[in-house]
VOFIFI-471935 format. One record per residue: residue number from 1; x, y, z of N, C-alpha, C, O in turn. Coordinates in nm, 3 decimals. Each point is the difference from the previous one (the first is absolute). Layout:
BEGIN
@n NUM; n_u X; n_v Y; n_w Z; ca_u X; ca_v Y; ca_w Z; c_u X; c_v Y; c_w Z; o_u X; o_v Y; o_w Z
...
END
This chain:
BEGIN
@n 1; n_u 2.114; n_v -1.936; n_w 2.216; ca_u -0.134; ca_v 0.046; ca_w 0.030; c_u -0.030; c_v 0.134; c_w -0.068; o_u -0.115; o_v 0.030; o_w -0.032
@n 2; n_u 0.221; n_v 0.052; n_w 0.011; ca_u -0.020; ca_v 0.129; ca_w -0.065; c_u -0.055; c_v -0.016; c_w -0.141; o_u -0.081; o_v 0.081; o_w -0.045
@n 3; n_u 0.124; n_v -0.183; n_w -0.025; ca_u -0.045; ca_v -0.018; ca_w -0.139; c_u -0.149; c_v -0.031; c_w -0.005; o_u -0.067; o_v 0.037; o_w -0.097
@n 4; n_u 0.013; n_v -0.104; n_w 0.199; ca_u -0.144; ca_v -0.029; ca_w 0.005; c_u -0.077; c_v 0.130; c_w 0.016; o_u -0.098; o_v 0.025; o_w -0.071
@n 5; n_u 0.143; n_v 0.060; n_w 0.165; ca_u -0.066; ca_v 0.129; ca_w 0.024; c_u 0.008; c_v 0.085; c_w -0.127; o_u -0.098; o_v 0.064; o_w -0.037
@n 6; n_u 0.213; n_v -0.062; n_w -0.028; ca_u 0.018; ca_v 0.080; ca_w -0.121; c_u -0.093; c_v -0.047; c_w -0.111; o_u -0.068; o_v 0.081; o_w -0.063
@n 7; n_u 0.064; n_v -0.212; n_w 0.039; ca_u -0.089; ca_v -0.054; ca_w -0.105; c_u -0.146; c_v 0.032; c_w 0.030; o_u -0.075; o_v 0.035; o_w -0.091
@n 8; n_u 0.035; n_v -0.048; n_w 0.217; ca_u -0.137; ca_v 0.028; ca_w 0.040; c_u -0.035; c_v 0.146; c_w -0.027; o_u -0.107; o_v 0.030; o_w -0.053
@n 9; n_u 0.196; n_v 0.062; n_w 0.089; ca_u -0.028; ca_v 0.142; ca_w -0.021; c_u 0.001; c_v 0.035; c_w -0.148; o_u -0.079; o_v 0.085; o_w -0.044
@n 10; n_u 0.165; n_v -0.146; n_w -0.034; ca_u -0.001; ca_v 0.025; ca_w -0.144; c_u -0.132; c_v -0.047; c_w -0.060; o_u -0.055; o_v 0.067; o_w -0.088
@n 11; n_u 0.004; n_v -0.181; n_w 0.134; ca_u -0.129; ca_v -0.051; ca_w -0.049; c_u -0.112; c_v 0.095; c_w 0.043; o_u -0.088; o_v 0.032; o_w -0.081
@n 12; n_u 0.090; n_v 0.012; n_w 0.207; ca_u -0.103; ca_v 0.093; ca_w 0.049; c_u 0.001; c_v 0.131; c_w -0.078; o_u -0.105; o_v 0.054; o_w -0.034
@n 13; n_u 0.225; n_v -0.005; n_w 0.006; ca_u 0.011; ca_v 0.126; ca_w -0.073; c_u -0.062; c_v -0.011; c_w -0.139; o_u -0.056; o_v 0.096; o_w -0.053
@n 14; n_u 0.066; n_v -0.213; n_w -0.004; ca_u -0.055; ca_v -0.022; ca_w -0.133; c_u -0.152; c_v 0.012; c_w -0.001; o_u -0.059; o_v 0.045; o_w -0.098
@n 15; n_u -0.005; n_v -0.085; n_w 0.207; ca_u -0.146; ca_v -0.008; ca_w 0.003; c_u -0.067; c_v 0.107; c_w 0.084; o_u -0.121; o_v 0.021; o_w -0.013
@n 16; n_u 0.194; n_v 0.048; n_w 0.099; ca_u -0.062; ca_v 0.103; ca_w 0.083; c_u 0.104; c_v 0.103; c_w 0.043; o_u 0.120; o_v -0.021; o_w -0.014
@n 17; n_u -0.168; n_v 0.131; n_w 0.066; ca_u 0.089; ca_v 0.106; ca_w 0.045; c_u 0.055; c_v -0.034; c_w 0.138; o_u -0.077; o_v -0.019; o_w 0.095
@n 18; n_u 0.207; n_v 0.013; n_w -0.083; ca_u 0.063; ca_v -0.024; ca_w 0.130; c_u 0.108; c_v 0.107; c_w 0.020; o_u 0.049; o_v 0.057; o_w -0.097
@n 19; n_u -0.013; n_v -0.031; n_w 0.223; ca_u 0.104; ca_v 0.101; ca_w 0.024; c_u 0.136; c_v -0.043; c_w -0.056; o_u 0.021; o_v -0.116; o_w -0.033
@n 20; n_u 0.067; n_v 0.211; n_w 0.024; ca_u 0.134; ca_v -0.026; ca_w -0.050; c_u 0.072; c_v -0.103; c_w 0.088; o_u -0.015; o_v 0.001; o_w 0.122
@n 21; n_u 0.092; n_v -0.088; n_w -0.185; ca_u 0.075; ca_v -0.101; ca_w 0.074; c_u 0.137; c_v -0.019; c_w -0.061; o_u 0.022; o_v 0.030; o_w -0.117
@n 22; n_u 0.070; n_v -0.081; n_w 0.198; ca_u 0.137; ca_v -0.023; ca_w -0.044; c_u 0.002; c_v -0.110; c_w -0.106; o_u -0.057; o_v -0.107; o_w 0.020
@n 23; n_u 0.121; n_v 0.134; n_w -0.132; ca_u 0.006; ca_v -0.098; ca_w -0.109; c_u 0.108; c_v -0.104; c_w 0.023; o_u 0.018; o_v -0.090; o_w -0.082
@n 24; n_u 0.053; n_v 0.101; n_w 0.193; ca_u 0.103; ca_v -0.098; ca_w 0.034; c_u -0.052; c_v -0.101; c_w 0.101; o_u 0.020; o_v -0.120; o_w -0.017
@n 25; n_u -0.087; n_v 0.168; n_w 0.124; ca_u -0.044; ca_v -0.092; ca_w 0.106; c_u -0.150; c_v -0.004; c_w 0.019; o_u -0.050; o_v -0.091; o_w 0.065
@n 26; n_u -0.025; n_v 0.187; n_w -0.121; ca_u -0.146; ca_v -0.002; ca_w 0.010; c_u -0.059; c_v 0.074; c_w 0.118; o_u -0.122; o_v 0.002; o_w 0.015
@n 27; n_u 0.203; n_v 0.060; n_w 0.068; ca_u -0.048; ca_v 0.072; ca_w 0.117; c_u -0.063; c_v 0.133; c_w -0.044; o_u 0.047; o_v 0.062; o_w -0.095
@n 28; n_u -0.154; n_v -0.018; n_w 0.164; ca_u -0.057; ca_v 0.131; ca_w -0.028; c_u 0.106; c_v 0.107; c_w 0.025; o_u 0.074; o_v -0.007; o_w 0.097
@n 29; n_u -0.068; n_v 0.105; n_w -0.187; ca_u 0.106; ca_v 0.100; ca_w 0.005; c_u -0.045; c_v 0.123; c_w 0.076; o_u -0.110; o_v 0.051; o_w -0.021
@n 30; n_u 0.196; n_v -0.004; n_w 0.108; ca_u -0.016; ca_v 0.129; ca_w 0.066; c_u 0.090; c_v 0.097; c_w -0.075; o_u 0.110; o_v -0.036; o_w -0.043
@n 31; n_u -0.156; n_v 0.158; n_w 0.028; ca_u 0.076; ca_v 0.099; ca_w -0.077; c_u 0.131; c_v 0.038; c_w 0.068; o_u 0.005; o_v 0.020; o_w 0.121
@n 32; n_u 0.097; n_v -0.010; n_w -0.200; ca_u 0.127; ca_v 0.058; ca_w 0.042; c_u 0.061; c_v 0.063; c_w -0.124; o_u -0.028; o_v -0.041; o_w -0.112
@n 33; n_u 0.111; n_v 0.139; n_w 0.132; ca_u 0.058; ca_v 0.071; ca_w -0.114; c_u 0.148; c_v -0.033; c_w -0.013; o_u 0.072; o_v -0.018; o_w 0.099
@n 34; n_u -0.030; n_v 0.011; n_w -0.222; ca_u 0.139; ca_v -0.029; ca_w -0.033; c_u 0.042; c_v 0.101; c_w -0.106; o_u -0.073; o_v 0.021; o_w -0.097
@n 35; n_u 0.188; n_v 0.041; n_w 0.113; ca_u 0.047; ca_v 0.093; ca_w -0.105; c_u 0.015; c_v -0.072; c_w -0.134; o_u 0.034; o_v -0.119; o_w -0.005
@n 36; n_u -0.060; n_v 0.190; n_w -0.102; ca_u 0.006; ca_v -0.058; ca_w -0.135; c_u 0.136; c_v -0.065; c_w -0.029; o_u 0.006; o_v -0.105; o_w -0.064
@n 37; n_u 0.102; n_v 0.168; n_w 0.111; ca_u 0.134; ca_v -0.054; ca_w -0.027; c_u 0.016; c_v -0.140; c_w 0.061; o_u 0.060; o_v -0.088; o_w -0.061
@n 38; n_u -0.114; n_v 0.069; n_w 0.181; ca_u 0.010; ca_v -0.131; ca_w 0.068; c_u -0.087; c_v -0.102; c_w -0.075; o_u 0.043; o_v -0.112; o_w -0.027
@n 39; n_u -0.166; n_v 0.154; n_w -0.005; ca_u -0.092; ca_v -0.093; ca_w -0.067; c_u 0.057; c_v -0.045; c_w -0.134; o_u -0.012; o_v -0.118; o_w -0.035
@n 40; n_u 0.074; n_v 0.207; n_w -0.039; ca_u 0.059; ca_v -0.035; ca_w -0.129; c_u 0.113; c_v -0.102; c_w 0.016; o_u 0.025; o_v -0.080; o_w -0.091
@n 41; n_u 0.043; n_v 0.081; n_w 0.206; ca_u 0.107; ca_v -0.097; ca_w 0.024; c_u -0.055; c_v -0.138; c_w 0.037; o_u 0.060; o_v -0.101; o_w -0.036
@n 42; n_u -0.172; n_v 0.096; n_w 0.106; ca_u -0.053; ca_v -0.132; ca_w 0.041; c_u -0.096; c_v -0.058; c_w -0.103; o_u -0.024; o_v -0.121; o_w 0.000
@n 43; n_u -0.033; n_v 0.204; n_w -0.086; ca_u -0.100; ca_v -0.047; ca_w -0.096; c_u 0.045; c_v -0.120; c_w -0.084; o_u -0.079; o_v -0.092; o_w -0.021
@n 44; n_u 0.204; n_v 0.088; n_w -0.029; ca_u 0.042; ca_v -0.117; ca_w -0.077; c_u 0.003; c_v -0.131; c_w 0.081; o_u 0.001; o_v -0.109; o_w -0.058
@n 45; n_u 0.001; n_v 0.120; n_w 0.189; ca_u 0.009; ca_v -0.118; ca_w 0.086; c_u -0.137; c_v -0.050; c_w 0.048; o_u -0.007; o_v -0.098; o_w 0.074
@n 46; n_u -0.100; n_v 0.164; n_w -0.116; ca_u -0.136; ca_v -0.041; ca_w 0.039; c_u -0.046; c_v -0.108; c_w -0.097; o_u 0.007; o_v 0.017; o_w -0.122
@n 47; n_u -0.055; n_v -0.128; n_w 0.177; ca_u -0.037; ca_v -0.115; ca_w -0.084; c_u -0.124; c_v 0.025; c_w -0.085; o_u 0.001; o_v -0.025; o_w -0.120
@n 48; n_u -0.108; n_v 0.075; n_w 0.183; ca_u -0.124; ca_v 0.022; ca_w -0.074; c_u -0.073; c_v 0.121; c_w 0.057; o_u 0.005; o_v 0.026; o_w 0.120
@n 49; n_u -0.073; n_v 0.045; n_w -0.208; ca_u -0.075; ca_v 0.118; ca_w 0.044; c_u 0.090; c_v 0.112; c_w 0.047; o_u 0.123; o_v -0.011; o_w -0.006
@n 50; n_u -0.184; n_v 0.118; n_w 0.051; ca_u 0.077; ca_v 0.114; ca_w 0.048; c_u -0.052; c_v 0.047; c_w 0.135; o_u 0.014; o_v 0.117; o_w 0.034
@n 51; n_u -0.073; n_v -0.207; n_w 0.043; ca_u -0.050; ca_v 0.033; ca_w 0.131; c_u 0.064; c_v -0.092; c_w 0.102; o_u -0.013; o_v -0.122; o_w -0.009
@n 52; n_u 0.083; n_v 0.179; n_w 0.106; ca_u 0.066; ca_v -0.078; ca_w 0.104; c_u -0.043; c_v 0.049; c_w 0.137; o_u -0.023; o_v 0.119; o_w 0.021
@n 53; n_u 0.013; n_v -0.213; n_w 0.075; ca_u -0.016; ca_v 0.040; ca_w 0.138; c_u 0.137; c_v 0.047; c_w 0.050; o_u 0.101; o_v -0.022; o_w -0.066
@n 54; n_u -0.100; n_v 0.084; n_w 0.182; ca_u 0.126; ca_v 0.054; ca_w 0.049; c_u 0.102; c_v -0.110; c_w 0.029; o_u 0.119; o_v 0.018; o_w -0.025
@n 55; n_u -0.164; n_v -0.133; n_w 0.078; ca_u 0.093; ca_v -0.109; ca_w 0.030; c_u 0.065; c_v -0.055; c_w -0.127; o_u 0.120; o_v -0.026; o_w -0.002
@n 56; n_u -0.198; n_v 0.009; n_w -0.104; ca_u 0.059; ca_v -0.047; ca_w -0.127; c_u 0.092; c_v 0.106; c_w -0.059; o_u 0.102; o_v -0.033; o_w -0.060
@n 57; n_u -0.138; n_v 0.160; n_w 0.076; ca_u 0.087; ca_v 0.109; ca_w -0.044; c_u 0.136; c_v -0.012; c_w 0.071; o_u 0.105; o_v 0.014; o_w -0.063
@n 58; n_u -0.109; n_v -0.039; n_w 0.195; ca_u 0.124; ca_v -0.014; ca_w 0.077; c_u 0.081; c_v -0.122; c_w -0.045; o_u 0.123; o_v 0.002; o_w 0.005
@n 59; n_u -0.192; n_v -0.108; n_w -0.047; ca_u 0.070; ca_v -0.120; ca_w -0.049; c_u 0.069; c_v 0.026; c_w -0.133; o_u 0.106; o_v -0.056; o_w -0.027
@n 60; n_u -0.165; n_v 0.142; n_w -0.056; ca_u 0.055; ca_v 0.028; ca_w -0.134; c_u 0.116; c_v 0.100; c_w 0.006; o_u 0.089; o_v -0.004; o_w -0.084
@n 61; n_u -0.090; n_v 0.092; n_w 0.183; ca_u 0.105; ca_v 0.105; ca_w 0.009; c_u 0.142; c_v -0.057; c_w -0.005; o_u 0.081; o_v 0.051; o_w -0.078
@n 62; n_u -0.046; n_v -0.153; n_w 0.157; ca_u 0.138; ca_v -0.051; ca_w -0.007; c_u 0.035; c_v -0.058; c_w -0.138; o_u 0.115; o_v 0.006; o_w -0.042
@n 63; n_u -0.214; n_v -0.063; n_w -0.027; ca_u 0.025; ca_v -0.054; ca_w -0.134; c_u 0.036; c_v 0.111; c_w -0.098; o_u 0.073; o_v -0.022; o_w -0.097
@n 64; n_u -0.124; n_v 0.143; n_w 0.124; ca_u 0.029; ca_v 0.115; ca_w -0.087; c_u 0.122; c_v 0.077; c_w 0.047; o_u 0.035; o_v 0.103; o_w -0.057
@n 65; n_u 0.031; n_v -0.153; n_w 0.162; ca_u 0.120; ca_v 0.066; ca_w 0.050; c_u -0.030; c_v 0.119; c_w 0.090; o_u 0.087; o_v 0.084; o_w 0.023
@n 66; n_u -0.209; n_v -0.077; n_w 0.029; ca_u -0.037; ca_v 0.109; ca_w 0.090; c_u 0.014; c_v -0.046; c_w 0.145; o_u -0.007; o_v -0.120; o_w 0.027
@n 67; n_u 0.027; n_v 0.212; n_w 0.065; ca_u 0.012; ca_v -0.040; ca_w 0.141; c_u -0.130; c_v -0.062; c_w 0.051; o_u -0.108; o_v 0.031; o_w -0.050
@n 68; n_u 0.119; n_v -0.118; n_w 0.147; ca_u -0.118; ca_v -0.062; ca_w 0.060; c_u -0.076; c_v 0.104; c_w 0.081; o_u 0.060; o_v 0.083; o_w 0.069
@n 69; n_u -0.189; n_v -0.089; n_w -0.077; ca_u -0.086; ca_v 0.088; ca_w 0.079; c_u -0.066; c_v -0.084; c_w 0.107; o_u -0.007; o_v -0.122; o_w -0.013
@n 70; n_u -0.042; n_v 0.186; n_w 0.120; ca_u -0.069; ca_v -0.075; ca_w 0.103; c_u -0.128; c_v -0.057; c_w -0.056; o_u -0.059; o_v 0.056; o_w -0.093
@n 71; n_u 0.015; n_v -0.167; n_w 0.147; ca_u -0.121; ca_v -0.065; ca_w -0.049; c_u -0.115; c_v 0.021; c_w 0.098; o_u 0.020; o_v 0.004; o_w 0.121
@n 72; n_u -0.140; n_v 0.009; n_w -0.175; ca_u -0.118; ca_v 0.012; ca_w 0.084; c_u -0.031; c_v -0.132; c_w 0.066; o_u 0.014; o_v -0.106; o_w -0.062
@n 73; n_u -0.057; n_v 0.110; n_w 0.186; ca_u -0.040; ca_v -0.121; ca_w 0.071; c_u -0.139; c_v 0.020; c_w 0.056; o_u -0.052; o_v 0.111; o_w -0.001
@n 74; n_u -0.009; n_v -0.219; n_w 0.048; ca_u -0.135; ca_v 0.008; ca_w 0.054; c_u -0.006; c_v 0.089; c_w 0.122; o_u -0.107; o_v 0.017; o_w 0.058
END
């Protein structure tokens, strides 16, 4: 279902101004900060774009060999 949301937002972005969204799952992104050293370690593991929601960021961290961080919930 995430790929449908992602494709829809990519199409919308092409034709109109929409807020920033995660390029992995399509969820609207809330701002969070990550030190440059951490971002440089996870950047090679990002599939597309350079914008991630916090949950996708947490999913990528173990792939980059970083410790797991807590995940945001509803």
